[in-house]
PyMOL commands that place a pseudoatom at each C-alpha (Angstrom):
pseudoatom trace, name=CA, resn=MET, resi=1, chain=A, elem=C, hetatm=0, pos=[6.901, 3.074, -13.817]
pseudoatom trace, name=CA, resn=PRO, resi=2, chain=A, elem=C, hetatm=0, pos=[4.603, 0.933, -11.412]
pseudoatom trace, name=CA, resn=TYR, resi=3, chain=A, elem=C, hetatm=0, pos=[3.292, 2.727, -8.290]
pseudoatom trace, name=CA, resn=VAL, resi=4, chain=A, elem=C, hetatm=0, pos=[4.353, 1.098, -4.948]
pseudoatom trace, name=CA, resn=VAL, resi=5, chain=A, elem=C, hetatm=0, pos=[3.076, 1.653, -1.473]
pseudoatom trace, name=CA, resn=THR, resi=6, chain=A, elem=C, hetatm=0, pos=[5.697, 2.235, 1.146]
pseudoatom trace, name=CA, resn=GLU, resi=7, chain=A, elem=C, hetatm=0, pos=[5.915, 2.254, 4.849]
pseudoatom trace, name=CA, resn=ALA, resi=8, chain=A, elem=C, hetatm=0, pos=[3.655, 5.168, 5.410]
pseudoatom trace, name=CA, resn=CYS, resi=9, chain=A, elem=C, hetatm=0, pos=[0.676, 2.586, 4.759]
pseudoatom trace, name=CA, resn=ILE, resi=10, chain=A, elem=C, hetatm=0, pos=[1.452, 0.507, 7.773]
pseudoatom trace, name=CA, resn=LYS, resi=11, chain=A, elem=C, hetatm=0, pos=[-1.156, 0.279, 10.667]
pseudoatom trace, name=CA, resn=CYS, resi=12, chain=A, elem=C, hetatm=0, pos=[-2.858, 3.147, 8.479]
pseudoatom trace, name=CA, resn=LYS, resi=13, chain=A, elem=C, hetatm=0, pos=[-4.279, 1.125, 5.691]
pseudoatom trace, name=CA, resn=TYR, resi=14, chain=A, elem=C, hetatm=0, pos=[-6.594, 3.632, 4.268]
pseudoatom trace, name=CA, resn=THR, resi=15, chain=A, elem=C, hetatm=0, pos=[-8.218, 2.137, 1.179]
pseudoatom trace, name=CA, resn=ASP, resi=16, chain=A, elem=C, hetatm=0, pos=[-9.118, 5.585, -0.420]
pseudoatom trace, name=CA, resn=CYS, resi=17, chain=A, elem=C, hetatm=0, pos=[-6.680, 4.352, -3.355]
pseudoatom trace, name=CA, resn=VAL, resi=18, chain=A, elem=C, hetatm=0, pos=[-8.118, 0.891, -3.895]
pseudoatom trace, name=CA, resn=GLU, resi=19, chain=A, elem=C, hetatm=0, pos=[-11.428, 2.773, -4.688]
pseudoatom trace, name=CA, resn=VAL, resi=20, chain=A, elem=C, hetatm=0, pos=[-9.940, 4.498, -7.541]
pseudoatom trace, name=CA, resn=CYS, resi=21, chain=A, elem=C, hetatm=0, pos=[-7.987, 1.840, -8.925]
pseudoatom trace, name=CA, resn=PRO, resi=22, chain=A, elem=C, hetatm=0, pos=[-9.034, 1.002, -12.415]
pseudoatom trace, name=CA, resn=VAL, resi=23, chain=A, elem=C, hetatm=0, pos=[-7.542, -2.398, -12.811]
pseudoatom trace, name=CA, resn=ASP, resi=24, chain=A, elem=C, hetatm=0, pos=[-7.627, -3.461, -8.987]
pseudoatom trace, name=CA, resn=CYS, resi=25, chain=A, elem=C, hetatm=0, pos=[-4.057, -4.048, -8.335]
pseudoatom trace, name=CA, resn=PHE, resi=26, chain=A, elem=C, hetatm=0, pos=[-3.986, -3.691, -4.599]
pseudoatom trace, name=CA, resn=TYR, resi=27, chain=A, elem=C, hetatm=0, pos=[-3.688, -6.382, -2.234]
pseudoatom trace, name=CA, resn=GLU, resi=28, chain=A, elem=C, hetatm=0, pos=[-4.050, -6.331, 1.546]
pseudoatom trace, name=CA, resn=GLY, resi=29, chain=A, elem=C, hetatm=0, pos=[-1.843, -7.402, 4.461]
pseudoatom trace, name=CA, resn=GLU, resi=30, chain=A, elem=C, hetatm=0, pos=[-2.590, -7.511, 8.096]
pseudoatom trace, name=CA, resn=THR, resi=31, chain=A, elem=C, hetatm=0, pos=[-0.912, -4.450, 8.453]
pseudoatom trace, name=CA, resn=MET, resi=32, chain=A, elem=C, hetatm=0, pos=[-0.334, -2.545, 5.032]
pseudoatom trace, name=CA, resn=LEU, resi=33, chain=A, elem=C, hetatm=0, pos=[-1.588, -2.507, 1.346]
pseudoatom trace, name=CA, resn=VAL, resi=34, chain=A, elem=C, hetatm=0, pos=[0.783, -3.420, -1.774]
pseudoatom trace, name=CA, resn=ILE, resi=35, chain=A, elem=C, hetatm=0, pos=[0.814, -2.713, -5.257]
pseudoatom trace, name=CA, resn=HIS, resi=36, chain=A, elem=C, hetatm=0, pos=[1.101, -5.570, -7.761]
pseudoatom trace, name=CA, resn=PRO, resi=37, chain=A, elem=C, hetatm=0, pos=[3.770, -3.949, -10.105]
pseudoatom trace, name=CA, resn=ASP, resi=38, chain=A, elem=C, hetatm=0, pos=[2.786, -6.243, -13.158]
pseudoatom trace, name=CA, resn=GLU, resi=39, chain=A, elem=C, hetatm=0, pos=[-0.802, -5.189, -13.015]
pseudoatom trace, name=CA, resn=CYS, resi=40, chain=A, elem=C, hetatm=0, pos=[-0.116, -1.542, -12.404]
pseudoatom trace, name=CA, resn=ILE, resi=41, chain=A, elem=C, hetatm=0, pos=[-1.096, 0.308, -15.396]
pseudoatom trace, name=CA, resn=ASP, resi=42, chain=A, elem=C, hetatm=0, pos=[1.088, 3.585, -13.998]
pseudoatom trace, name=CA, resn=CYS, resi=43, chain=A, elem=C, hetatm=0, pos=[-2.006, 5.826, -14.197]
pseudoatom trace, name=CA, resn=GLY, resi=44, chain=A, elem=C, hetatm=0, pos=[-1.015, 7.560, -10.961]
pseudoatom trace, name=CA, resn=VAL, resi=45, chain=A, elem=C, hetatm=0, pos=[-4.866, 8.173, -9.684]
pseudoatom trace, name=CA, resn=CYS, resi=46, chain=A, elem=C, hetatm=0, pos=[-4.120, 6.268, -6.598]
pseudoatom trace, name=CA, resn=GLU, resi=47, chain=A, elem=C, hetatm=0, pos=[-1.254, 8.416, -5.583]
pseudoatom trace, name=CA, resn=PRO, resi=48, chain=A, elem=C, hetatm=0, pos=[-3.203, 11.650, -4.431]
pseudoatom trace, name=CA, resn=GLU, resi=49, chain=A, elem=C, hetatm=0, pos=[-6.219, 9.741, -2.957]
pseudoatom trace, name=CA, resn=CYS, resi=50, chain=A, elem=C, hetatm=0, pos=[-3.447, 8.373, -0.254]
pseudoatom trace, name=CA, resn=PRO, resi=51, chain=A, elem=C, hetatm=0, pos=[-3.945, 10.408, 3.267]
pseudoatom trace, name=CA, resn=PRO, resi=52, chain=A, elem=C, hetatm=0, pos=[-0.593, 9.440, 4.363]
pseudoatom trace, name=CA, resn=GLU, resi=53, chain=A, elem=C, hetatm=0, pos=[1.193, 9.931, 1.165]
pseudoatom trace, name=CA, resn=ALA, resi=54, chain=A, elem=C, hetatm=0, pos=[2.442, 6.016, 1.117]
pseudoatom trace, name=CA, resn=ILE, resi=55, chain=A, elem=C, hetatm=0, pos=[2.150, 5.365, -2.746]
pseudoatom trace, name=CA, resn=ILE, resi=56, chain=A, elem=C, hetatm=0, pos=[5.194, 6.588, -4.818]
pseudoatom trace, name=CA, resn=PRO, resi=57, chain=A, elem=C, hetatm=0, pos=[6.558, 5.870, -8.389]
pseudoatom trace, name=CA, resn=ASP, resi=58, chain=A, elem=C, hetatm=0, pos=[8.864, 2.979, -8.063]
pseudoatom trace, name=CA, resn=THR, resi=59, chain=A, elem=C, hetatm=0, pos=[11.424, 5.488, -9.330]
pseudoatom trace, name=CA, resn=GLY, resi=60, chain=A, elem=C, hetatm=0, pos=[11.122, 7.613, -6.257]
pseudoatom trace, name=CA, resn=PRO, resi=61, chain=A, elem=C, hetatm=0, pos=[13.274, 7.339, -2.981]
pseudoatom trace, name=CA, resn=ASP, resi=62, chain=A, elem=C, hetatm=0, pos=[13.884, 4.112, -1.754]
pseudoatom trace, name=CA, resn=GLY, resi=63, chain=A, elem=C, hetatm=0, pos=[11.565, 2.558, -4.646]
pseudoatom trace, name=CA, resn=ASP, resi=64, chain=A, elem=C, hetatm=0, pos=[13.645, -0.254, -5.663]
pseudoatom trace, name=CA, resn=ARG, resi=65, chain=A, elem=C, hetatm=0, pos=[13.172, -1.683, -1.862]
pseudoatom trace, name=CA, resn=TRP, resi=66, chain=A, elem=C, hetatm=0, pos=[9.287, -1.121, -1.686]
pseudoatom trace, name=CA, resn=LEU, resi=67, chain=A, elem=C, hetatm=0, pos=[8.978, -2.508, -5.472]
pseudoatom trace, name=CA, resn=GLU, resi=68, chain=A, elem=C, hetatm=0, pos=[10.284, -5.846, -4.058]
pseudoatom trace, name=CA, resn=LEU, resi=69, chain=A, elem=C, hetatm=0, pos=[8.464, -5.862, -1.137]
pseudoatom trace, name=CA, resn=ASN, resi=70, chain=A, elem=C, hetatm=0, pos=[5.371, -4.998, -3.071]
pseudoatom trace, name=CA, resn=ARG, resi=71, chain=A, elem=C, hetatm=0, pos=[5.903, -7.671, -5.680]
pseudoatom trace, name=CA, resn=GLU, resi=72, chain=A, elem=C, hetatm=0, pos=[6.492, -10.346, -3.159]
pseudoatom trace, name=CA, resn=TYR, resi=73, chain=A, elem=C, hetatm=0, pos=[3.228, -9.826, -1.067]
pseudoatom trace, name=CA, resn=SER, resi=74, chain=A, elem=C, hetatm=0, pos=[1.000, -9.314, -4.019]
pseudoatom trace, name=CA, resn=THR, resi=75, chain=A, elem=C, hetatm=0, pos=[1.428, -12.730, -4.921]
pseudoatom trace, name=CA, resn=THR, resi=76, chain=A, elem=C, hetatm=0, pos=[0.334, -14.229, -1.378]
pseudoatom trace, name=CA, resn=TRP, resi=77, chain=A, elem=C, hetatm=0, pos=[-2.049, -11.572, -0.137]
pseudoatom trace, name=CA, resn=PRO, resi=78, chain=A, elem=C, hetatm=0, pos=[-5.955, -11.340, -1.024]
pseudoatom trace, name=CA, resn=ASN, resi=79, chain=A, elem=C, hetatm=0, pos=[-6.826, -8.927, -3.961]
pseudoatom trace, name=CA, resn=ILE, resi=80, chain=A, elem=C, hetatm=0, pos=[-8.636, -5.778, -2.296]
pseudoatom trace, name=CA, resn=THR, resi=81, chain=A, elem=C, hetatm=0, pos=[-11.235, -4.019, -4.841]
pseudoatom trace, name=CA, resn=ARG, resi=82, chain=A, elem=C, hetatm=0, pos=[-13.463, -1.962, -2.444]
pseudoatom trace, name=CA, resn=LYS, resi=83, chain=A, elem=C, hetatm=0, pos=[-12.978, 0.483, 0.235]
pseudoatom trace, name=CA, resn=LYS, resi=84, chain=A, elem=C, hetatm=0, pos=[-13.059, -0.317, 4.199]
pseudoatom trace, name=CA, resn=ASP, resi=85, chain=A, elem=C, hetatm=0, pos=[-12.869, 1.671, 7.109]
pseudoatom trace, name=CA, resn=ALA, resi=86, chain=A, elem=C, hetatm=0, pos=[-9.488, 2.797, 8.073]
pseudoatom trace, name=CA, resn=PRO, resi=87, chain=A, elem=C, hetatm=0, pos=[-8.364, 0.854, 11.544]
pseudoatom trace, name=CA, resn=THR, resi=88, chain=A, elem=C, hetatm=0, pos=[-9.787, 3.352, 14.239]
pseudoatom trace, name=CA, resn=ASP, resi=89, chain=A, elem=C, hetatm=0, pos=[-6.319, 4.377, 15.409]
pseudoatom trace, name=CA, resn=ALA, resi=90, chain=A, elem=C, hetatm=0, pos=[-4.787, 4.934, 12.058]
pseudoatom trace, name=CA, resn=ASP, resi=91, chain=A, elem=C, hetatm=0, pos=[-4.513, 8.381, 12.586]
pseudoatom trace, name=CA, resn=GLU, resi=92, chain=A, elem=C, hetatm=0, pos=[-2.048, 7.715, 15.492]
pseudoatom trace, name=CA, resn=TYR, resi=93, chain=A, elem=C, hetatm=0, pos=[-0.030, 6.121, 13.227]
pseudoatom trace, name=CA, resn=LYS, resi=94, chain=A, elem=C, hetatm=0, pos=[-0.077, 8.735, 10.322]
pseudoatom trace, name=CA, resn=GLY, resi=95, chain=A, elem=C, hetatm=0, pos=[3.354, 10.255, 9.909]
pseudoatom trace, name=CA, resn=MET, resi=96, chain=A, elem=C, hetatm=0, pos=[5.303, 7.861, 12.525]
pseudoatom trace, name=CA, resn=LYS, resi=97, chain=A, elem=C, hetatm=0, pos=[8.727, 6.993, 11.447]
pseudoatom trace, name=CA, resn=GLY, resi=98, chain=A, elem=C, hetatm=0, pos=[10.032, 3.156, 11.492]
pseudoatom trace, name=CA, resn=LYS, resi=99, chain=A, elem=C, hetatm=0, pos=[7.195, 1.724, 11.276]
pseudoatom trace, name=CA, resn=TYR, resi=100, chain=A, elem=C, hetatm=0, pos=[8.358, -0.951, 9.213]
pseudoatom trace, name=CA, resn=GLU, resi=101, chain=A, elem=C, hetatm=0, pos=[10.612, -2.310, 11.779]
pseudoatom trace, name=CA, resn=LYS, resi=102, chain=A, elem=C, hetatm=0, pos=[8.142, -1.928, 14.192]
pseudoatom trace, name=CA, resn=PHE, resi=103, chain=A, elem=C, hetatm=0, pos=[4.611, -3.039, 12.639]
pseudoatom trace, name=CA, resn=PHE, resi=104, chain=A, elem=C, hetatm=0, pos=[5.063, -4.708, 9.511]
pseudoatom trace, name=CA, resn=SER, resi=105, chain=A, elem=C, hetatm=0, pos=[3.509, -8.071, 9.467]
pseudoatom trace, name=CA, resn=PRO, resi=106, chain=A, elem=C, hetatm=0, pos=[3.814, -10.654, 6.244]
pseudoatom trace, name=CA, resn=LYS, resi=107, chain=A, elem=C, hetatm=0, pos=[0.587, -12.227, 7.175]
pseudoatom trace, name=CA, resn=PRO, resi=108, chain=A, elem=C, hetatm=0, pos=[-2.523, -11.608, 4.663]
pseudoatom trace, name=CA, resn=ALA, resi=109, chain=A, elem=C, hetatm=0, pos=[-5.450, -9.594, 5.625]
pseudoatom trace, name=CA, resn=GLY, resi=110, chain=A, elem=C, hetatm=0, pos=[-7.758, -11.767, 7.822]
for i in range(1, 110): cmd.bond("trace and resi %d" % i, "trace and resi %d" % (i + 1))
show_as sticks, trace
zoom trace
């Protein structure tokens, strides 16, 4: 049961989760983070650290959808192992619905 990052991360990209991950399984895209499901050890320490509550077990609602997205992009985006500052406008997007359709980018962080 790996954890996955969902739409709530888009345009927020808080990296508190990255700092606590014992296996460095987070990867960074232009607008969100993802978790490599084969590297995740299911410890769950990242879930409570996420301010927008974007991290869920893959068995949660819509878990299958997000599992595939996390799997796909964790193979092409760069690994992130240290906390970074969140975007300056992150709080404006926290809790917003429909962010995937409006703001998702397949581009890696850069």
